C-alpha positions in Angstrom: -15.7 -69.7 -19.5 -13.3 -66.8 -19.5 -14.5 -63.4 -18.3 -13.3 -61.1 -21.0 -13.4 -57.3 -21.4 -16.4 -55.8 -23.2 -17.6 -52.2 -23.5 -19.4 -52.7 -20.2 -16.6 -53.9 -17.9 -12.8 -53.9 -17.4 -10.3 -56.4 -18.7 -10.3 -58.6 -15.6 -9.3 -62.2 -16.4 -8.0 -65.3 -14.7 -4.4 -64.3 -15.4 -4.9 -61.1 -13.3 -5.9 -63.3 -10.3 -3.1 -65.7 -10.9 -0.7 -62.8 -11.0 -2.1 -61.5 -7.7 -1.6 -65.0 -6.2 2.1 -64.9 -7.0 2.4 -61.4 -5.6 0.7 -62.5 -2.4 3.0 -65.5 -1.9 4.5 -65.2 1.6 2.2 -62.2 2.4 -1.3 -63.5 2.7 -2.0 -66.9 4.3 -3.7 -69.7 2.4 -6.4 -69.9 5.0 -7.7 -73.2 6.3 -10.9 -74.9 5.1 -12.9 -76.7 7.8 -15.7 -79.1 7.4 -19.0 -78.5 9.3 -20.8 -81.6 10.4 -23.8 -79.7 11.6 -24.3 -77.8 8.3 -23.5 -80.9 6.3 -26.4 -82.7 8.0 -28.7 -79.7 7.5 -27.9 -79.2 3.8 -27.7 -82.9 3.1 -24.3 -82.5 1.4 -20.7 -81.7 2.5 -20.3 -78.1 3.7 -16.9 -76.6 4.2 -16.0 -73.2 5.8 -13.2 -71.1 4.1 -11.7 -69.4 7.1 -10.7 -65.9 6.0 -11.4 -64.9 9.5 -8.1 -66.5 10.3 -6.3 -64.4 7.6 -3.7 -61.8 8.7 -5.5 -58.7 10.0 -8.6 -60.9 10.5 -10.1 -60.7 7.0 -9.6 -61.1 3.3 -8.9 -57.4 2.8 -5.1 -57.7 3.0 -5.2 -59.5 -0.3 -6.7 -56.8 -2.4 -4.9 -53.9 -0.5 -1.5 -55.4 -1.0 -2.0 -56.1 -4.7 -3.3 -52.5 -5.3 -0.5 -50.8 -3.4 2.1 -53.1 -5.0 1.0 -51.7 -8.4 1.7 -48.1 -7.6 4.5 -46.3 -9.3 7.5 -45.0 -7.3 6.1 -41.5 -7.5 2.7 -42.7 -6.2 4.3 -44.6 -3.4 6.3 -41.6 -2.3 3.0 -39.6 -2.0 1.6 -42.2 0.3 -1.9 -43.8 0.4 -5.1 -42.9 2.1 -8.2 -45.1 2.8 -11.5 -44.8 4.6 -13.0 -47.7 6.5 -14.8 -48.7 9.7 -12.4 -51.6 10.3 -11.3 -54.5 8.0 -10.2 -52.4 4.9 -8.4 -50.0 7.3 -6.3 -52.8 8.8 -5.6 -54.4 5.4 -4.3 -51.1 4.0 -2.3 -50.4 7.1 -0.5 -53.7 7.1 0.0 -53.8 3.3 1.5 -50.3 3.3 3.8 -51.2 6.2 5.0 -54.3 4.4 5.7 -52.3 1.2 7.3 -49.3 3.0 4.5 -46.9 2.0 3.1 -44.2 4.3 -0.6 -44.7 5.0 -3.4 -42.5 6.4 -6.7 -44.1 7.3 -9.9 -42.2 8.0 -12.3 -44.0 10.4 -15.7 -42.9 11.7 -15.7 -41.2 15.1 -17.7 -44.2 16.5 -15.4 -46.9 15.1 -14.8 -49.7 17.7 -11.7 -48.9 19.7 -10.1 -52.4 19.1 -10.2 -51.7 15.3 -8.8 -48.3 15.7 -6.0 -49.6 17.9 -5.2 -52.5 15.5 -5.0 -50.1 12.5 -2.6 -47.9 14.3 -0.5 -50.9 15.4 -0.2 -52.0 11.8 1.5 -48.7 11.1 -1.2 -46.3 9.8 -1.9 -42.8 10.9 -5.6 -42.9 12.0 -7.8 -39.8 11.7 -11.3 -40.0 13.1 -13.9 -38.1 11.0 -17.6 -38.3 10.5 -20.4 -40.2 12.1 -21.1 -42.5 9.1 -18.8 -44.1 6.5 -20.0 -41.8 3.7 -18.7 -38.8 5.7 -15.4 -40.6 6.4 -15.1 -41.5 2.7 -15.6 -37.9 1.6 -12.9 -36.7 4.1 -10.4 -39.3 2.8 -11.1 -38.3 -0.8 -10.6 -34.6 0.0 -7.3 -35.5 1.7 -6.2 -37.4 -1.4 -7.1 -34.4 -3.6 -5.3 -32.0 -1.3 -2.1 -34.0 -0.6 -1.6 -36.2 -3.7 -1.9 -39.4 -1.7 -3.4 -42.3 -3.6 -6.9 -43.2 -2.5 -7.2 -47.0 -2.0 -10.8 -47.9 -2.6 -12.1 -50.9 -0.6 -13.7 -52.7 -3.6 -14.0 -50.5 -6.7 -10.7 -51.2 -8.5 -9.5 -54.1 -10.7 -6.4 -54.7 -8.6 -8.5 -55.0 -5.5 -10.8 -57.5 -7.1 -7.9 -59.5 -8.5 -6.4 -59.7 -5.0 -9.7 -60.9 -3.5 -10.0 -63.4 -6.3 -7.1 -65.4 -4.9 -9.6 -66.7 -2.3 -11.4 -68.4 -5.3 -8.2 -70.1 -6.5 -7.6 -71.4 -3.0 -11.1 -72.8 -2.8 -10.6 -74.8 -6.0 -7.2 -76.1 -4.8 -8.6 -77.1 -1.4 -12.0 -78.4 -2.5 -11.8 -79.4 -6.2 -15.1 -81.1 -6.0 -17.0 -77.9 -4.9 -20.4 -77.3 -6.6 -21.5 -74.2 -4.8 -19.7 -71.2 -3.3 -21.6 -68.9 -1.0 -20.0 -65.5 -0.2 -21.2 -62.3 1.5 -21.5 -59.1 -0.6 -21.0 -55.5 0.5 -19.5 -53.4 -2.3 -18.9 -56.7 -4.2 -15.1 -56.9 -4.5 -14.7 -60.4 -2.9 -17.6 -61.9 -4.7 -16.5 -60.5 -8.0 -12.9 -61.7 -7.6 -14.0 -65.2 -6.6 -16.4 -65.2 -9.6 -13.6 -64.2 -12.1 -11.3 -67.0 -10.9 -13.8 -69.8 -10.4 -15.9 -69.3 -13.5 -12.8 -69.3 -15.7 -11.8 -72.7 -14.4 -15.1 -74.2 -13.3 -18.0 -72.6 -15.1 -20.3 -75.3 -13.6 -19.7 -74.0 -10.0 -22.7 -72.0 -8.8 -21.8 -68.8 -7.0 -24.3 -67.3 -4.6 -23.9 -63.9 -3.0 -25.5 -62.9 0.3 -26.5 -59.5 1.6 -28.2 -58.4 4.8 -31.8 -57.5 4.2 -31.4 -53.9 5.6 -28.4 -53.2 3.3 -29.2 -55.1 0.1 -28.3 -52.8 -2.7 -27.5 -55.5 -5.2 -31.0 -57.0 -5.9 -32.5 -53.6 -7.0 -29.3 -52.7 -8.8 -29.3 -55.9 -10.8 -33.0 -55.5 -11.6 -32.3 -51.9 -12.8 -29.2 -52.8 -14.7 -27.0 -50.2 -13.0 -25.9 -49.5 -9.4 -28.7 -48.1 -7.2 -28.0 -46.3 -3.9 -29.8 -47.1 -0.7 -30.8 -44.1 1.4 -30.1 -45.6 4.8 -28.6 -49.1 4.9 -29.1 -50.7 8.4 -27.6 -53.9 9.6 -25.3 -55.2 12.4 -23.1 -56.6 9.7 -20.9 -53.5 9.2 -18.5 -55.4 6.9 -21.3 -55.7 4.2 -23.1 -52.4 5.1 -22.6 -50.7 1.8 -25.2 -48.4 0.3 -24.2 -48.6 -3.3 -22.5 -51.4 -5.4 -19.1 -50.6 -6.8 -19.1 -49.9 -10.6 -16.4 -52.4 -11.3 -17.6 -55.3 -9.2 -21.2 -54.7 -10.2 -20.5 -55.5 -13.8 -18.6 -58.7 -12.9 -21.3 -59.9 -10.4 -24.1 -59.2 -13.0 -22.2 -61.3 -15.5 -20.9 -64.2 -13.3 -22.7 -64.5 -10.0 -25.6 -66.9 -10.3 -27.8 -65.5 -7.5 -27.9 -62.9 -4.7 -29.9 -63.8 -1.6 -30.7 -61.7 1.5 -30.7 -62.8 5.2 -32.4 -61.2 8.2 -30.7 -59.9 11.4 -32.1 -62.9 13.3 -30.5 -65.3 10.7 -27.1 -63.4 11.0 -27.2 -63.7 14.8 -28.0 -67.4 14.7 -25.2 -68.0 12.1 -22.7 -66.2 14.3 -23.7 -68.2 17.3 -23.5 -71.5 15.3 -20.0 -70.6 14.1 -18.9 -70.0 17.7 -20.6 -73.0 19.3 -20.3 -75.7 16.6 -17.2 -74.7 14.6 -15.3 -72.9 17.5 -14.7 -70.0 15.1 -15.1 -66.3 16.0 -16.7 -64.7 13.0 -18.1 -61.2 12.6 -21.8 -60.8 11.4 -20.7 -60.1 7.8 -18.4 -63.1 7.8 -21.3 -65.3 9.0 -23.7 -64.2 6.2 -23.0 -67.2 4.0 -23.8 -69.5 7.0 -27.0 -67.5 7.6 -28.0 -68.2 4.0 -27.5 -71.9 4.5 -29.5 -71.9 7.7 -32.4 -70.0 6.1 -32.9 -72.3 3.1 -30.6 -75.4 3.5 -32.0 -77.4 0.7 -31.4 -74.7 -1.9 -27.7 -75.4 -2.2 -26.1 -78.2 -4.2 -23.1 -79.7 -2.5 -20.3 -79.8 -1.8 -20.7 -76.3 -0.6 -18.0 -73.8 0.5 -19.1 -70.9 2.7 -16.6 -68.1 2.8 -16.2 -66.7 6.4 -14.8 -63.4 5.2 -13.8 -61.9 8.5 -13.5 -62.3 12.3 -13.0 -58.7 13.5 -16.0 -58.3 15.8 -16.1 -55.8 18.6 -16.5 -57.6 21.9 -19.4 -55.4 22.9 -21.2 -56.1 19.7 -20.4 -59.8 20.1 -22.1 -59.9 23.4 -25.2 -58.2 22.0 -25.3 -60.5 18.9 -24.9 -63.6 20.9 -27.8 -62.6 23.1 -29.8 -61.9 20.0 -28.8 -65.2 18.4 -29.8 -67.1 21.5 -33.1 -65.4 21.5 -33.6 -66.1 17.8 -32.8 -69.8 18.5 -35.5 -70.0 21.1 -33.0 -70.2 24.0 -34.4 -67.3 26.0 -37.9 -67.3 27.6 -39.6 -64.3 29.1 -42.6 -64.9 31.3 -44.9 -62.8 33.6 -46.5 -64.7 36.5 -49.1 -63.6 39.0 -49.0 -65.4 42.4 -50.1 -65.0 46.0 -47.9 -62.7 48.1 -46.8 -64.8 51.0 -43.5 -65.6 52.6 -41.6 -68.2 50.6 -43.6 -67.8 47.4 -40.6 -66.6 45.4 -38.4 -69.3 46.8 -41.0 -71.9 45.8 -41.1 -70.5 42.3 -37.4 -70.6 41.9 -37.4 -74.2 43.1 -39.9 -75.1 40.4 -37.7 -73.5 37.8 -34.7 -75.5 39.1 -36.7 -78.7 38.6 -37.6 -77.6 35.1 -33.8 -77.0 34.4 -34.3 -73.4 33.4 -31.5 -70.9 34.3 -32.8 -67.5 35.7 -31.0 -64.6 34.1 -33.1 -61.8 35.5 -36.1 -61.5 37.9 -38.4 -58.6 38.8 -40.7 -58.8 41.8 -43.5 -56.2 41.7 -45.8 -55.7 44.7 -47.1 -52.2 44.2 -49.2 -51.9 41.0 -52.9 -50.8 40.8 -53.6 -53.8 38.6 -52.7 -56.2 41.4 -55.1 -57.4 44.1 -54.3 -56.9 47.8 -52.7 -60.3 48.1 -51.1 -60.6 44.7 -47.6 -60.1 43.4 -46.3 -60.1 39.8 -43.0 -61.6 38.8 -41.2 -61.0 35.5 -38.8 -63.8 34.6 -36.0 -63.9 31.9 -34.8 -67.5 31.6 -32.1 -69.3 29.6 -33.4 -72.5 28.1 -32.2 -75.3 25.8 -34.4 -74.4 22.9 -38.0 -73.9 21.7 -39.2 -77.3 23.0 -37.6 -76.7 26.4 -39.4 -73.3 26.5 -42.7 -75.1 26.1 -41.8 -77.7 28.7 -40.9 -74.9 31.2 -44.1 -73.1 30.7 -46.1 -76.3 31.0 -44.3 -77.2 34.2 -45.2 -73.9 35.8 -48.8 -74.2 34.8 -48.9 -77.7 36.2 -47.7 -76.3 39.5 -50.6 -73.9 39.5 -48.9 -70.7 38.4 -50.8 -68.1 36.4 -48.8 -67.2 33.3 -50.2 -63.9 32.0 -47.5 -62.9 29.5 
């Protein structure tokens, strides 16, 4: 099935993606595809991870940015380019511009993670911090383009961007020709649209499933309405897919060619990131882990072989710490308990000894003696423990009760 132009959408066809692939030869890496034994067992069919987190700049964004900037006229190149991004697109535009000898200016939110700001500068862009949210940053970049004549490089709403991202789809078919389902995260929609154009032209039988974070899921209501719908306040830890409105160009492609769009919770995103780190030894940002989150949430819904696209790995270390804690909690590997015991010398040491026998690791402990709720000889202890999973949590609590401790919360 070839995706051809109609009155509703632009003339984006397989040849555009193939042309982009030739253009990107020697620029973008053909990223690795790794099998996942854990996900394979869960899904009941082979699952492979397409590792765009190992792409240059740490995400797929270089592909589309390079193709878009390559297509500029000499006059446009002389005027320079401008972009707005909280991270991945910024770095893709910066590197692509440097490789092509084009001056680039990138607007980033004031609160953008410092490692992403530094990386964008190191790739050669002039970084300007403006606005508290991406919409304000975007407006500043567009005003700069209008004032200076610089070409605005949109992160997803342009045919050249989509063609560049579609080269991921061609690589998937080359690396896993037997694929039956491709699962990919969706923000504005450029990556999913590009993969769909390439894959459906060559293998119309392959099912393409898009994934959005529940708090930033603009595509389901937009597809239901038949046109892009804006969200008032998208909220998710997955900033790479935190987009309040679908792009006009990718929206029409996704409506035509993507078979299904699913949503995942923050807990599922955290668990997926943790799984990628622990089981696959891959550092993936929350947006990049969204396809894995979809597999974890409903593993029997996907016909295999399955390819899950890990779209990026640029995660701020501070966010990674928080997400890992959240993921461990979601996986039942933290246990919080409140105990009431007799206040006597050695009571706390005896409690800690009981936890050692139960093989629970104490992360934090609070020992409260002065509280009007307590009796004269009572003390209250708040415990935060690291465990091996939900069953171990039950075993630890049962062991404490068996030792005579009162668990009150």
